[in-house]
C-alpha positions as a LaTeX table, in Angstrom:
\begin{tabular}{lrrr}
\hline
Residue & $x$ (\AA) & $y$ (\AA) & $z$ (\AA) \\
\hline
Met1 & $-12.27$ & 0.21 & 2.36 \\
Phe2 & $-9.68$ & 2.98 & 2.07 \\
Thr3 & $-8.92$ & 5.92 & $-0.22$ \\
Gly4 & $-5.15$ & 5.60 & $-0.57$ \\
Ile5 & $-4.65$ & 8.99 & 1.07 \\
Val6 & $-2.09$ & 8.38 & 3.82 \\
Gln7 & $-2.95$ & 10.25 & 7.03 \\
Thr8 & 0.35 & 9.90 & 8.85 \\
Cys9 & 3.64 & 8.05 & 8.90 \\
Ala10 & 3.88 & 6.28 & 12.27 \\
Pro11 & 6.77 & 4.46 & 13.96 \\
Val12 & 6.81 & 0.77 & 14.78 \\
Val13 & 7.72 & 0.74 & 18.49 \\
Asp14 & 7.66 & $-3.01$ & 19.11 \\
Ile15 & 7.37 & $-6.32$ & 17.25 \\
Ile16 & 6.14 & $-9.38$ & 19.12 \\
Glu17 & 6.95 & $-12.70$ & 17.47 \\
Lys18 & 4.57 & $-15.62$ & 17.99 \\
Pro19 & 4.21 & $-18.99$ & 16.26 \\
Gln20 & 3.06 & $-18.22$ & 12.68 \\
Leu21 & 2.06 & $-14.72$ & 13.79 \\
Arg22 & 3.68 & $-11.34$ & 14.27 \\
Thr23 & 2.19 & $-8.50$ & 16.29 \\
Leu24 & 3.12 & $-5.00$ & 15.19 \\
Val25 & 2.90 & $-2.27$ & 17.80 \\
Val26 & 2.55 & 1.15 & 16.19 \\
Ser27 & 2.51 & 4.52 & 17.95 \\
Leu28 & $-0.40$ & 6.55 & 16.55 \\
Pro29 & $-0.93$ & 10.28 & 17.17 \\
Glu30 & $-3.92$ & 11.33 & 19.24 \\
Gly31 & $-6.10$ & 12.45 & 16.33 \\
Leu32 & $-5.92$ & 9.06 & 14.65 \\
Arg33 & $-6.84$ & 7.26 & 17.87 \\
Asp34 & $-10.20$ & 9.06 & 18.16 \\
Asn35 & $-13.01$ & 6.46 & 18.32 \\
Leu36 & $-10.55$ & 3.73 & 17.41 \\
Glu37 & $-12.00$ & 0.47 & 18.69 \\
Ile38 & $-10.80$ & $-3.11$ & 18.95 \\
Gly39 & $-11.66$ & $-4.79$ & 15.63 \\
Ala40 & $-11.30$ & $-1.61$ & 13.58 \\
Ser41 & $-9.47$ & $-1.78$ & 10.25 \\
Val42 & $-6.36$ & 0.33 & 9.69 \\
Ala43 & $-4.12$ & 0.24 & 6.63 \\
Asn44 & $-0.42$ & $-0.21$ & 7.42 \\
Asn45 & 1.70 & 0.30 & 4.27 \\
Gly46 & $-1.49$ & $-0.41$ & 2.35 \\
Val47 & $-2.24$ & $-3.66$ & 4.20 \\
Cys48 & $-5.62$ & $-3.84$ & 5.94 \\
Leu49 & $-4.94$ & $-4.90$ & 9.54 \\
Thr50 & $-7.28$ & $-5.30$ & 12.50 \\
Val51 & $-6.74$ & $-3.51$ & 15.80 \\
Thr52 & $-6.34$ & $-6.17$ & 18.49 \\
Glu53 & $-5.33$ & $-4.00$ & 21.45 \\
Gln54 & $-4.68$ & $-0.39$ & 22.41 \\
Arg55 & $-2.58$ & 0.97 & 25.25 \\
His56 & $-2.43$ & 4.75 & 25.30 \\
Asp57 & $-0.71$ & 5.72 & 22.01 \\
Lys58 & 0.33 & 2.14 & 21.23 \\
Val59 & $-1.93$ & 0.23 & 18.82 \\
Phe60 & $-1.48$ & $-3.51$ & 18.27 \\
Phe61 & $-1.99$ & $-5.33$ & 14.97 \\
Asp62 & $-1.69$ & $-9.09$ & 14.42 \\
Val63 & $-0.19$ & $-10.07$ & 11.05 \\
Met64 & $-0.73$ & $-13.61$ & 9.80 \\
Glu65 & 2.01 & $-15.68$ & 8.21 \\
Glu66 & 0.25 & $-15.51$ & 4.82 \\
Thr67 & 0.26 & $-11.70$ & 4.92 \\
Leu68 & 3.91 & $-11.63$ & 5.96 \\
Ser69 & 4.83 & $-13.83$ & 3.00 \\
Lys70 & 3.17 & $-11.49$ & 0.48 \\
Thr71 & 3.92 & $-8.00$ & 1.80 \\
Asn72 & 6.82 & $-5.92$ & 3.02 \\
Leu73 & 5.51 & $-6.02$ & 6.59 \\
Ala74 & 7.80 & $-9.03$ & 7.08 \\
Ala75 & 10.83 & $-6.78$ & 6.65 \\
Leu76 & 9.78 & $-4.21$ & 9.26 \\
Gln77 & 12.02 & $-3.56$ & 12.24 \\
Val78 & 11.48 & $-1.53$ & 15.38 \\
Gly79 & 12.05 & 2.11 & 14.48 \\
Asp80 & 10.77 & 1.77 & 10.92 \\
Ser81 & 7.80 & 3.88 & 9.85 \\
Val82 & 4.57 & 2.68 & 8.25 \\
Asn83 & 2.04 & 4.61 & 6.20 \\
Ile84 & $-1.24$ & 4.77 & 8.13 \\
Glu85 & $-4.81$ & 5.30 & 6.93 \\
Arg86 & $-7.97$ & 4.78 & 8.96 \\
Ser87 & $-10.82$ & 3.07 & 7.14 \\
Leu88 & $-13.09$ & 5.13 & 4.90 \\
Val89 & $-16.13$ & 6.85 & 6.39 \\
Phe90 & $-18.73$ & 7.11 & 3.63 \\
Gly91 & $-20.01$ & 10.61 & 3.06 \\
Lys92 & $-16.55$ & 12.16 & 3.38 \\
Glu93 & $-14.39$ & 13.34 & 0.50 \\
Ile94 & $-12.50$ & 10.62 & $-1.41$ \\
Gly95 & $-9.27$ & 12.19 & $-2.58$ \\
Gly96 & $-7.63$ & 9.09 & $-4.02$ \\
His97 & $-9.33$ & 5.95 & $-5.30$ \\
Leu98 & $-11.09$ & 3.11 & $-3.54$ \\
Val99 & $-8.66$ & 0.48 & $-2.28$ \\
Ser100 & $-9.33$ & $-2.62$ & $-0.24$ \\
Gly101 & $-6.08$ & $-2.98$ & 1.68 \\
His102 & $-5.46$ & $-6.37$ & 0.05 \\
Val103 & $-1.98$ & $-6.31$ & $-1.47$ \\
His104 & $-1.69$ & $-8.17$ & $-4.78$ \\
Thr105 & 2.07 & $-8.31$ & $-5.11$ \\
Met106 & 5.31 & $-6.53$ & $-4.31$ \\
Ala107 & 7.35 & $-4.37$ & $-6.65$ \\
Thr108 & 11.08 & $-3.77$ & $-6.57$ \\
Leu109 & 12.20 & $-0.15$ & $-6.48$ \\
Ala110 & 14.61 & $-0.12$ & $-9.42$ \\
Glu111 & 15.48 & 3.56 & $-9.79$ \\
Ile112 & 15.06 & 6.90 & $-8.04$ \\
Glu113 & 15.51 & 10.26 & $-9.75$ \\
Gln114 & 14.94 & 13.27 & $-7.51$ \\
Ser115 & 15.00 & 17.05 & $-7.90$ \\
Asp116 & 13.84 & 19.89 & $-5.65$ \\
Thr117 & 10.29 & 19.68 & $-6.97$ \\
Asn118 & 9.80 & 16.14 & $-8.23$ \\
Cys119 & 10.73 & 12.55 & $-7.48$ \\
Arg120 & 10.44 & 9.80 & $-10.07$ \\
Met121 & 10.51 & 6.21 & $-8.94$ \\
Arg122 & 10.84 & 3.27 & $-11.30$ \\
Leu123 & 9.08 & 0.11 & $-10.09$ \\
Gln124 & 9.34 & $-3.40$ & $-11.46$ \\
Val125 & 6.73 & $-6.13$ & $-10.88$ \\
Glu126 & 6.35 & $-9.68$ & $-12.14$ \\
Pro127 & 5.17 & $-9.64$ & $-15.80$ \\
Gln128 & 1.68 & $-11.06$ & $-15.12$ \\
Trp129 & 0.73 & $-7.91$ & $-13.19$ \\
Met130 & 1.75 & $-5.41$ & $-15.86$ \\
Lys131 & $-1.50$ & $-5.89$ & $-17.83$ \\
Tyr132 & $-3.33$ & $-4.18$ & $-14.95$ \\
Ile133 & $-0.96$ & $-1.20$ & $-14.73$ \\
Leu134 & $-1.93$ & 1.40 & $-17.33$ \\
His135 & $-0.59$ & 4.84 & $-18.13$ \\
Lys136 & $-2.61$ & 7.44 & $-16.16$ \\
Gly137 & $-4.33$ & 4.66 & $-14.23$ \\
Phe138 & $-4.31$ & 4.26 & $-10.45$ \\
Val139 & $-2.21$ & 1.95 & $-8.30$ \\
Gly140 & $-1.74$ & 1.61 & $-4.55$ \\
Ile141 & 1.93 & 2.00 & $-3.54$ \\
Asp142 & 2.53 & 1.14 & 0.12 \\
Gly143 & $-0.98$ & 2.43 & 0.76 \\
Cys144 & $-0.61$ & 5.62 & $-1.31$ \\
Ser145 & $-3.01$ & 6.21 & $-4.19$ \\
Leu146 & $-0.80$ & 7.28 & $-7.08$ \\
Thr147 & $-1.17$ & 7.90 & $-10.80$ \\
Val148 & 0.89 & 5.70 & $-13.09$ \\
Gly149 & 3.42 & 7.44 & $-15.33$ \\
Asn150 & 5.35 & 5.82 & $-18.16$ \\
Val151 & 4.74 & 2.09 & $-18.64$ \\
Asp152 & 6.64 & $-0.54$ & $-20.59$ \\
Ala153 & 6.99 & $-4.31$ & $-20.52$ \\
His154 & 9.48 & $-4.20$ & $-17.66$ \\
Gly155 & 7.87 & $-1.79$ & $-15.20$ \\
Phe156 & 6.35 & 1.63 & $-14.62$ \\
Asp157 & 7.11 & 5.07 & $-13.21$ \\
Ile158 & 5.42 & 7.03 & $-10.45$ \\
His159 & 5.97 & 10.73 & $-9.78$ \\
Leu160 & 5.87 & 12.12 & $-6.26$ \\
Ile161 & 5.45 & 15.73 & $-5.21$ \\
Pro162 & 7.31 & 17.02 & $-2.11$ \\
Glu163 & 4.11 & 16.89 & $-0.01$ \\
Thr164 & 3.69 & 13.16 & $-0.66$ \\
Leu165 & 7.30 & 12.56 & 0.31 \\
Arg166 & 6.81 & 14.61 & 3.48 \\
Leu167 & 3.69 & 12.76 & 4.62 \\
Thr168 & 4.70 & 9.19 & 3.77 \\
Asn169 & 7.58 & 6.77 & 4.19 \\
Leu170 & 8.27 & 6.78 & 0.46 \\
Ser171 & 10.94 & 9.40 & 1.17 \\
Glu172 & 12.86 & 6.69 & 3.06 \\
Arg173 & 12.77 & 4.12 & 0.27 \\
Gln174 & 15.98 & 3.05 & $-1.43$ \\
Val175 & 16.77 & 1.18 & $-4.63$ \\
Gly176 & 16.17 & $-2.53$ & $-4.09$ \\
Asp177 & 13.39 & $-2.06$ & $-1.52$ \\
Ala178 & 10.18 & $-4.10$ & $-1.79$ \\
Ile179 & 7.01 & $-2.02$ & $-2.21$ \\
Asn180 & 3.46 & $-3.24$ & $-1.57$ \\
Ile181 & 1.27 & $-3.00$ & $-4.67$ \\
Glu182 & $-2.53$ & $-3.02$ & $-4.84$ \\
Ile183 & $-3.96$ & $-3.08$ & $-8.34$ \\
Asp184 & $-7.00$ & $-0.88$ & $-9.06$ \\
Ser185 & $-9.97$ & $-3.27$ & $-8.77$ \\
Gln186 & $-11.94$ & $-1.67$ & $-11.62$ \\
Thr187 & $-8.99$ & $-1.96$ & $-13.99$ \\
Gln188 & $-8.48$ & $-5.59$ & $-12.99$ \\
Thr189 & $-12.15$ & $-6.39$ & $-13.58$ \\
Ile190 & $-12.19$ & $-4.80$ & $-17.03$ \\
Val191 & $-8.96$ & $-6.48$ & $-18.16$ \\
Asp192 & $-10.03$ & $-9.90$ & $-16.89$ \\
Thr193 & $-13.48$ & $-9.56$ & $-18.49$ \\
Val194 & $-12.03$ & $-8.60$ & $-21.87$ \\
Glu195 & $-9.61$ & $-11.53$ & $-21.72$ \\
Arg196 & $-12.46$ & $-13.97$ & $-20.96$ \\
Val197 & $-14.59$ & $-12.62$ & $-23.80$ \\
Leu198 & $-11.74$ & $-12.85$ & $-26.31$ \\
Ala199 & $-10.87$ & $-16.36$ & $-25.13$ \\
Ala200 & $-14.51$ & $-17.44$ & $-25.52$ \\
Lys201 & $-14.60$ & $-16.04$ & $-29.07$ \\
Lys202 & $-11.52$ & $-18.01$ & $-30.02$ \\
Leu203 & $-13.14$ & $-21.22$ & $-28.79$ \\
Ser204 & $-16.45$ & $-20.59$ & $-30.58$ \\
\hline
\end{tabular}
């Protein structure tokens, strides 16, 4: 489990291609390597990946073909940055919301409007996901826990403060980019439950 509070933005220093598998090699700062063991879970752009090897500052993550097909990790190149969060340690402060690191879909960045103090991004997702994205609700955006702004049938807005832009790779995003989206699990459960109840009433 994760909180959606990105701890650092780390560079991809190597990509090793294998049959139906890609290994990402990410350079992590010393503080985030403390007690990091093989088999540990680390979120990369909001995707829960397992540490398979560590050599000094270089940490290796295997990414399966299924994950590559459903996330923006497939588009990464050496030199790109990924948002990094170590797994949640219970008993510590949760600043965002609980996220699993399982990406539901990808959004397209449709619009960026930026000032000195605020950045608004307009995201578009496939229509079937919009029922889970509610005004003032939570959503995971490339591993960042963010509050949803305006919502309509075609997409939704998020608003980023300068500190979020400084700490994450969202500052590097451009119109047309694919963004990993994790729906809030509680919202999804409530919406799906209500739909099942209403469907059952119609059949009775």
